[in-house]
VEXPA-485882 format. One line per 5 residues: number of its first residue (from 0); their letters; for each residue x, y, z of C-alpha. Coordinates in pm, 1 decimal, padded with zeros to 6 digits, always signed. Layout:
REM VEXPA-485882
NUM	a	X,Y,Z; ...
REM end
This chain:
REM VEXPA-485882
0	mdapr	+01889.2,+00375.7,-02313.7; +01980.5,+00419.8,-01948.0; +01921.3,+00117.7,-01724.6; +01876.8,+00135.4,-01348.3; +02181.8,+00039.5,-01143.4
5	rrlgp	+02171.7,-00199.4,-00848.2; +02268.7,+00054.1,-00582.0; +02007.5,-00011.5,-00309.8; +02081.1,-00243.1,-00017.7; +01853.4,-00454.7,+00205.8
10	asava	+01803.4,-00169.3,+00453.9; +01652.6,+00042.3,+00176.4; +01426.4,-00248.1,+00074.7; +01294.9,-00294.2,+00430.1; +01251.2,+00081.5,+00468.2
15	lvvas	+01048.1,+00093.8,+00146.6; +00820.1,-00185.3,+00266.6; +00768.1,-00018.6,+00605.2; +00718.8,+00327.9,+00457.1; +00473.4,+00197.1,+00197.1
20	migsg	+00267.0,+00003.9,+00451.7; +00247.1,+00259.0,+00732.7; +00027.7,+00502.2,+00545.6; -00321.4,+00639.8,+00566.0; -00486.3,+00302.3,+00640.0
25	iftts	-00370.7,+00254.4,+00998.9; -00445.4,+00615.5,+01096.9; -00781.7,+00656.9,+00924.6; -00942.6,+00312.4,+00891.8; -00987.2,+00182.1,+01247.2
30	gllle	-01261.8,+00431.9,+01330.3; -01455.4,+00317.7,+01024.3; -01391.6,-00046.5,+01115.5; -01525.2,+00009.1,+01466.5; -01839.1,+00161.4,+01319.3
35	qlgtp	-01880.1,-00142.8,+01091.0; -01790.5,-00422.8,+01333.6; -01915.5,-00287.0,+01665.3; -01641.1,-00395.5,+01907.8; -01266.8,-00325.1,+01947.9
40	lrvla	-01189.6,-00698.3,+01974.9; -01339.6,-00762.4,+01631.2; -01139.2,-00474.0,+01486.8; -00817.6,-00620.3,+01629.1; -00907.7,-00966.0,+01494.8
45	vwlag	-00952.6,-00825.1,+01143.1; -00619.3,-00640.2,+01162.9; -00449.9,-00963.7,+01276.8; -00609.3,-01157.2,+00989.0; -00491.2,-00890.0,+00746.9
50	gvval	-00136.2,-00921.9,+00878.5; -00134.2,-01300.2,+00833.9; -00261.4,-01260.4,+00477.2; +00006.2,-00997.8,+00404.9; +00279.8,-01231.7,+00531.8
55	cgalc	+00146.9,-01509.4,+00307.0; +00158.2,-01268.6,+00014.1; +00514.3,-01167.4,+00103.8; +00626.4,-01532.6,+00092.4; +00472.0,-01572.4,-00253.7
60	ygalg	+00613.0,-01248.7,-00391.4; +00952.9,-01329.7,-00242.2; +00970.8,-01645.5,-00453.3; +00867.2,-01456.5,-00767.0; +01111.2,-01173.5,-00699.3
65	rrfpe	+01401.8,-01415.3,-00665.6; +01305.2,-01585.9,-00990.0; +01247.3,-01260.0,-01183.6; +01469.2,-00999.2,-01011.0; +01379.5,-00693.8,-01218.7
70	sggey	+01185.0,-00378.2,-01137.4; +00823.7,-00337.1,-01237.6; +00618.3,-00509.6,-00967.3; +00304.2,-00690.7,-01081.4; +00351.8,-00562.4,-01437.1
75	hllre	+00681.6,-00746.5,-01469.5; +00577.7,-01055.0,-01271.8; +00247.5,-01114.5,-01455.5; +00398.1,-01065.4,-01800.3; +00652.6,-01335.3,-01709.8
80	tvhpl	+00414.7,-01579.9,-01542.2; +00085.4,-01533.8,-01729.1; +00080.2,-01313.4,-02041.0; +00194.0,-00964.1,-02149.3; -00170.5,-00851.3,-02147.0
85	agfla	-00204.6,-00950.6,-01780.2; +00113.6,-00760.0,-01705.1; -00008.8,-00451.7,-01887.3; -00341.2,-00454.1,-01702.1; -00153.4,-00480.5,-01371.7
90	gwvsl	+00059.5,-00183.2,-01475.4; -00253.0,+00010.3,-01571.7; -00406.1,-00070.3,-01233.5; -00081.8,+00045.2,-01070.0; -00105.0,+00377.1,-01251.2
95	lagft	-00461.0,+00455.7,-01139.4; -00510.6,+00254.3,-00820.5; -00182.5,+00099.7,-00709.1; +00007.4,+00422.2,-00655.7; -00203.2,+00723.2,-00749.1
100	gpaaa	-00490.2,+00632.0,-00513.9; -00275.6,+00541.0,-00210.3; -00048.7,+00842.5,-00267.4; -00352.7,+01068.2,-00275.7; -00495.1,+00894.8,+00033.7
105	aaigl	-00167.7,+00948.8,+00221.1; -00157.2,+01314.3,+00117.8; -00524.4,+01363.2,+00211.8; -00467.3,+01203.7,+00551.7; -00163.1,+01423.4,+00606.3
110	glyla	-00363.2,+01733.2,+00516.8; -00649.5,+01636.0,+00749.2; -00422.4,+01561.2,+01045.7; -00231.1,+01889.2,+01005.1; -00539.1,+02102.7,+00934.0
115	pwfgg	-00561.9,+02235.8,+01294.2; -00202.3,+02363.1,+01264.7; -00287.5,+02594.1,+00973.1; -00601.7,+02765.5,+01101.0; -00871.2,+02771.2,+00837.9
120	adwrl	-00642.6,+02696.2,+00541.7; -00765.7,+02435.4,+00295.3; -00605.9,+02102.1,+00387.2; -00566.1,+02029.7,+00015.2; -00294.5,+02294.3,-00001.4
125	tasaa	-00089.3,+02106.8,+00259.8; -00146.9,+01777.6,+00077.1; -00040.2,+01933.7,-00253.5; +00275.7,+02083.7,-00104.3; +00375.0,+01740.8,+00031.4
130	illvv	+00329.6,+01580.5,-00311.0; +00539.7,+01846.1,-00482.9; +00815.6,+01802.1,-00224.3; +00844.6,+01424.6,-00273.7; +00841.5,+01468.9,-00652.1
135	llhaf	+01146.5,+01694.8,-00621.5; +01306.0,+01446.5,-00381.3; +01282.0,+01147.7,-00617.0; +01286.3,+01291.2,-00968.3; +01663.0,+01319.1,-01009.6
140	rtgag	+01869.6,+01095.9,-00778.6; +01755.3,+00759.5,-00642.1; +02034.6,+00737.0,-00385.8; +01972.4,+01069.3,-00214.2; +01599.1,+01006.0,-00182.6
145	avaqn	+01654.7,+00653.5,-00049.0; +01903.9,+00763.0,+00219.2; +01674.0,+01040.5,+00340.0; +01378.7,+00802.8,+00345.3; +01568.7,+00533.3,+00538.1
150	lvvav	+01650.6,+00779.9,+00816.0; +01299.3,+00920.3,+00838.3; +01142.4,+00572.0,+00837.4; +01367.8,+00461.6,+01124.9; +01266.3,+00767.2,+01327.7
155	kvlll	+00900.4,+00710.7,+01242.7; +00899.6,+00347.4,+01357.7; +01078.7,+00431.7,+01683.7; +00836.4,+00714.2,+01763.3; +00528.2,+00505.7,+01683.0
160	aafaa	+00659.8,+00221.7,+01898.7; +00727.4,+00470.6,+02179.8; +00371.2,+00604.8,+02155.0; +00231.0,+00249.8,+02164.5; +00441.3,+00171.6,+02473.7
165	ygavr	+00337.4,+00496.1,+02644.3; -00025.9,+00429.6,+02565.0; -00006.7,+00076.8,+02702.3; +00145.2,+00203.9,+03029.5; -00121.6,+00475.3,+03064.2
170	ilggg	-00406.8,+00234.8,+02989.7; -00282.2,-00035.4,+03226.2; -00228.7,+00231.1,+03490.9; -00584.8,+00360.3,+03457.3; -00504.1,+00667.2,+03247.8
175	aaaap	-00743.4,+00592.4,+02961.5; -01074.9,+00767.2,+02923.6; -01277.4,+00468.5,+02811.6; -01629.1,+00449.8,+02951.5; -01698.0,+00134.5,+03159.3
180	aaaaa	-02067.1,+00141.1,+03072.7; -01995.9,+00131.2,+02702.0; -01752.7,-00152.8,+02753.1; -02015.1,-00352.4,+02942.0; -02282.5,-00309.3,+02676.0
185	pppel	-02368.5,-00629.0,+02484.1; -02192.6,-00642.0,+02145.3; -02405.2,-00622.5,+01829.5; -02462.8,-00938.6,+01629.6; -02167.8,-01019.4,+01404.4
190	dwgav	-02235.2,-00930.7,+01040.5; -02012.4,-01141.9,+00813.2; -02078.5,-00905.6,+00525.2; -01931.2,-00625.8,+00736.4; -01632.4,-00850.6,+00812.7
195	avalv	-01571.4,-00900.7,+00439.7; -01584.5,-00525.7,+00376.3; -01354.0,-00470.0,+00675.4; -01101.3,-00720.1,+00535.8; -01094.3,-00530.6,+00206.6
200	wvsfg	-01037.9,-00201.9,+00390.2; -00766.8,-00362.7,+00603.5; -00600.8,-00503.4,+00292.3; -00558.1,-00143.6,+00179.7; -00407.8,-00065.0,+00521.3
205	ysgwn	-00153.4,-00344.6,+00464.1; -00089.8,-00258.5,+00098.9; +00278.8,-00195.9,+00044.5; +00403.0,-00528.7,+00180.1; +00510.6,-00603.4,-00179.6
210	aavyl	+00696.8,-00271.2,-00222.7; +01046.2,-00414.9,-00260.4; +00959.4,-00605.3,-00580.2; +00898.5,-00274.2,-00757.2; +01266.1,-00189.3,-00712.9
215	agelr	+01408.4,-00541.2,-00750.4; +01613.6,-00427.4,-01050.8; +01786.5,-00167.0,-00832.6; +01859.5,-00394.2,-00534.3; +02199.9,-00545.0,-00472.6
220	epdqh	+02175.2,-00928.0,-00458.9; +01794.4,-00948.3,-00480.5; +01804.2,-01329.3,-00471.8; +01939.4,-01311.4,-00115.5; +01772.1,-01001.8,+00025.3
225	lrrsl	+01434.1,-00964.2,-00142.4; +01226.5,-01224.1,+00042.0; +01382.9,-01139.2,+00376.6; +01311.9,-00771.5,+00319.3; +00947.5,-00840.6,+00238.0
230	llgag	+00897.9,-01065.5,+00540.2; +01086.8,-00843.5,+00783.5; +00903.9,-00531.4,+00670.9; +00559.3,-00695.3,+00671.8; +00619.1,-00867.1,+01007.4
235	lvtal	+00742.0,-00547.6,+01173.7; +00444.7,-00347.2,+01047.5; +00194.1,-00616.1,+01150.4; +00326.1,-00612.3,+01507.7; +00322.7,-00232.0,+01514.2
240	ylaln	-00030.4,-00216.6,+01370.7; -00165.9,-00449.5,+01638.2; +00004.9,-00253.0,+01916.3; -00118.0,+00082.1,+01784.1; -00473.4,-00039.5,+01732.7
245	avfla	-00485.2,-00188.2,+02081.9; -00388.3,+00153.3,+02220.6; -00622.6,+00347.9,+01989.7; -00922.0,+00131.8,+02074.0; -00862.8,+00115.0,+02448.6
250	aapaa	-00771.7,+00480.8,+02499.6; -01106.2,+00646.1,+02428.1; -01475.0,+00550.3,+02437.6; -01590.1,+00364.9,+02128.7; -01851.9,+00632.6,+02059.5
255	elagt	-01574.4,+00891.3,+02014.0; -01370.9,+00669.3,+01781.1; -01641.3,+00511.3,+01564.2; -01660.4,+00671.1,+01221.7; -01376.3,+00919.8,+01271.1
260	yevga	-01079.7,+00948.0,+01033.8; -00847.1,+01101.4,+01295.4; -00852.7,+00805.0,+01532.2; -00488.1,+00851.8,+01636.2; -00539.3,+01211.8,+01746.6
265	vaaea	-00861.0,+01128.2,+01934.7; -00688.9,+00843.5,+02121.8; -00385.5,+01059.1,+02200.9; -00598.7,+01337.7,+02350.6; -00775.3,+01084.0,+02570.7
270	lggpa	-00438.2,+00956.3,+02691.9; -00241.3,+01275.6,+02740.7; -00452.7,+01577.3,+02664.6; -00420.0,+01833.3,+02384.4; -00039.3,+01846.4,+02398.2
275	laqav	-00004.3,+01473.9,+02323.1; -00273.3,+01499.0,+02055.9; -00073.7,+01770.8,+01879.6; +00245.3,+01564.4,+01904.3; +00068.5,+01262.2,+01759.0
280	rglva	-00068.3,+01474.9,+01475.0; +00290.7,+01560.1,+01384.4; +00399.0,+01197.6,+01415.1; +00114.5,+01077.9,+01195.0; +00198.4,+01347.3,+00940.7
285	lalft	+00558.5,+01219.6,+00934.7; +00435.3,+00864.0,+00882.9; +00204.8,+00968.7,+00601.9; +00477.1,+01176.2,+00437.7; +00716.3,+00879.1,+00421.7
290	slssl	+00435.5,+00663.2,+00283.2; +00368.1,+00925.5,+00016.2; +00740.2,+00943.7,-00057.1; +00771.6,+00568.8,-00105.1; +00471.6,+00557.9,-00338.9
295	vmlgp	+00606.0,+00838.9,-00556.0; +00941.2,+00658.4,-00560.4; +00802.5,+00314.5,-00651.7; +00516.8,+00379.3,-00893.7; +00726.3,+00545.7,-01165.9
300	rvyar	+00948.5,+00234.7,-01183.5; +00647.7,+00045.8,-01322.7; +00573.8,+00306.9,-01587.3; +00942.6,+00332.7,-01680.2; +00957.3,-00044.6,-01731.8
305	maedg	+00641.5,-00034.5,-01944.5; +00795.8,+00247.0,-02152.4; +01108.3,+00036.9,-02209.0; +00883.1,-00242.1,-02340.3; +00699.7,-00006.7,-02577.1
310	lfprl	+00371.7,-00020.6,-02381.7; +00390.7,+00333.6,-02250.7; +00518.6,+00658.6,-02409.4; +00898.1,+00657.6,-02442.8; +00914.4,+00988.5,-02256.7
315	fryrg	+00871.2,+00798.0,-01930.8; +01176.7,+00571.4,-01966.6; +01479.0,+00595.5,-01738.7; +01689.4,+00898.2,-01828.9; +01989.6,+00930.7,-01602.6
320	rapaa	+01960.6,+00796.8,-01249.4; +01583.1,+00814.6,-01209.0; +01271.5,+00811.9,-01431.8; +01210.5,+01184.0,-01381.1; +00920.1,+01216.5,-01626.9
325	avalq	+00742.7,+00917.1,-01469.9; +00792.3,+01066.7,-01122.2; +00640.7,+01394.1,-01243.3; +00347.2,+01202.9,-01395.4; +00287.1,+01020.1,-01068.4
330	gglal	+00291.7,+01345.4,-00876.1; +00051.0,+01510.5,-01118.6; -00198.2,+01224.6,-01099.6; -00181.9,+01224.9,-00719.0; -00245.0,+01598.9,-00715.8
335	gavwf	-00552.8,+01551.1,-00933.6; -00685.6,+01278.0,-00703.9; -00634.3,+01500.4,-00396.7; -00841.5,+01781.8,-00543.7; -01115.2,+01571.9,-00704.2
340	selgt	-01181.1,+01286.4,-00459.6; -01248.9,+01220.5,-00092.2; -01068.3,+00979.5,+00137.5; -01378.5,+00779.0,+00222.2; -01456.2,+00703.6,-00142.4
345	llgyl	-01104.2,+00570.0,-00205.2; -01084.5,+00292.1,+00056.4; -01318.1,+00029.6,-00088.6; -01208.5,+00094.2,-00448.5; -00838.0,+00066.9,-00365.7
350	gftlg	-00871.7,-00241.0,-00145.1; -01080.5,-00426.7,-00404.1; -00870.3,-00333.8,-00708.4; -00530.3,-00389.5,-00549.3; -00649.6,-00718.5,-00400.4
355	lsaaa	-00741.9,-00849.0,-00745.5; -00403.5,-00747.3,-00888.0; -00210.5,-00917.1,-00608.0; -00429.8,-01230.6,-00628.0; -00363.1,-01252.2,-01002.3
360	tvlgl	+00010.2,-01237.0,-00929.6; -00012.1,-01522.3,-00678.2; -00211.3,-01723.7,-00934.3; +00073.1,-01654.4,-01177.4; +00312.9,-01800.1,-00923.2
365	vrrrr	+00101.6,-02116.0,-00898.1; +00091.3,-02147.0,-01277.8; +00465.8,-02096.1,-01319.9; +00558.5,-02331.7,-01036.2; +00351.1,-02610.0,-01192.0
370	regat	+00554.1,-02561.6,-01508.8; +00903.5,-02518.7,-01359.1; +00881.7,-02715.0,-01034.7; +00939.8,-02643.7,-00665.6; +01315.6,-02594.0,-00703.5
375	alpvp	+01278.6,-02292.4,-00931.1; +01009.5,-02128.1,-00716.2; +01038.1,-02244.3,-00353.2; +00761.9,-02114.4,-00125.1; +00768.5,-02203.4,+00247.7
380	gwplv	+00437.6,-02355.1,+00353.1; +00333.7,-02456.0,+00001.0; +00048.2,-02500.8,-00091.0; -00121.0,-02365.3,+00225.2; +00040.3,-02019.3,+00201.3
385	palyl	-00081.6,-01925.5,-00150.5; -00414.5,-02100.5,-00093.1; -00481.7,-01901.2,+00223.6; -00389.5,-01577.4,+00050.7; -00614.3,-01646.0,-00248.2
390	vvtlg	-00915.2,-01771.6,-00049.5; -00918.6,-01475.1,+00188.5; -00842.3,-01208.9,-00072.7; -01079.3,-01331.4,-00343.6; -01348.6,-01436.2,-00096.0
395	asaym	-01354.0,-01095.4,+00075.0; -01350.8,-00918.0,-00261.7; -01641.4,-01124.9,-00393.1; -01843.9,-01067.8,-00076.5; -01776.7,-00694.6,-00093.3
400	awrep	-01880.1,-00685.2,-00460.9; -02213.8,-00836.7,-00359.8; -02263.4,-00614.7,-00053.6; -02122.7,-00282.7,-00182.4; -02113.8,-00301.8,-00563.0
405	lpsll	-02006.1,+00055.3,-00644.5; -01636.6,+00029.2,-00538.3; -01615.6,-00311.2,-00707.4; -01767.4,-00180.1,-01029.6; -01519.7,+00107.8,-01028.2
410	glgti	-01234.3,-00140.3,-00985.9; -01356.8,-00367.2,-01265.1; -01414.4,-00060.8,-01480.6; -01054.3,+00046.8,-01426.3; -00933.3,-00291.6,-01550.2
415	alglp	-01172.0,-00288.2,-01846.5; -01048.9,+00055.1,-01957.5; -00702.1,-00092.3,-01995.3; -00809.9,-00341.5,-02263.9; -00854.8,-00101.6,-02559.6
420	lwwrl	-00545.0,+00088.3,-02448.5; -00345.7,-00236.2,-02457.6; -00448.1,-00319.2,-02814.3; -00371.6,+00032.5,-02932.1; -00028.0,+00050.6,-02768.8
425	rrhat	+00055.3,-00305.8,-02874.2; -00031.0,-00227.7,-03234.9; +00171.9,+00092.3,-03223.8; +00473.1,-00085.6,-03070.7; +00458.9,-00362.1,-03333.0
430	aaagp	+00438.7,-00108.6,-03615.5; +00731.9,+00088.5,-03473.9; +00942.9,-00227.9,-03443.3; +00912.0,-00299.2,-03815.0; +00795.7,-00594.1,-04021.3
435	aargr	+01028.4,-00837.4,-03843.0; +00833.5,-00790.6,-03520.1; +00493.6,-00859.4,-03670.1; +00524.9,-01232.7,-03642.2; +00613.3,-01230.0,-03274.3
440	p	+00352.3,-01357.6,-03025.9
REM end
């Protein structure tokens, strides 16, 4: 059995967090949020709230990652803090929602943004080509893929920050195309149900703040670097999200932005004409490609860990320097989602399902800390930090389930489908281990 080596440093961990977070959510969600909430200020407030919640989650996951510094994400953490069944269900959710859905969403967004560059070609072909490329990048050597990703992520962040700065200068100098009459119109009455749905969508936009824990077993000195990597990555992305959204929402009239997926391109054209819009399309495509790359890099580590524990086919274990079969599986599932789903249908399902998985992990932290004490699992701001995360995440999810039941039912159905699979795989693993294993809990 080949085990992963600890060859990744803190820069790679931060880059993974940033690449995982800056995905389809920031470039496709704000137009939908504006349509739901009615005013740019409310949209910014929801993005700020989402960033605070993500930072609270990063503090909680940082404590768990230091205590259990192995790869596997929620699968590994929940099996250690709650029960192997909880861990398996989190891994099952990761397979269908945690990585496949966001990877498909990133690829779909990339295809949509680049569609004007390829004439009338089907954007799904571009999305599929991107998925196949990242599968080849990560299937054989972890180190090479990580170095390439670190460089691209650094370029991406610098270019996005430069666009935000340029946009701010243009807007403050009177270069935006926003309509004064629309700005002066009275805002619609605040709908708290819409706020709850918006928080779930925004939680998908911030998903990825926990990325480093999926590769904890491959990080050098995870006890020192893991929490800092999570916080630095999440804090950097939160600041960048707020700056970008401020520019997006102030650059063009709300009527042009509301309901559109390509909010970045619309804002860029209002600021600098077609040339800037084309440049921003390329920049967004780069951002989405690195997000897709990080997801295809991280997800297979969960399935490989489950295969090592006998809860997934042995084919998907580590073989050599990377879990190549698991990477290929992740790419195949993402390809299927690209061709058989639409971006709009993914947002609520992913936000709801991933929120439940992360909330269960934070509850596992609370349970384990009560057993082992504060010294074993130190969390700055305890107990306010986990309480705030749980109240906002579970409260928004419950409100969304009441207001828009279909995405919630799909999420709960995904979890329920894992139950019979767990019993079957558990029974098979016990039988394969021999009579001596039958008495184990």
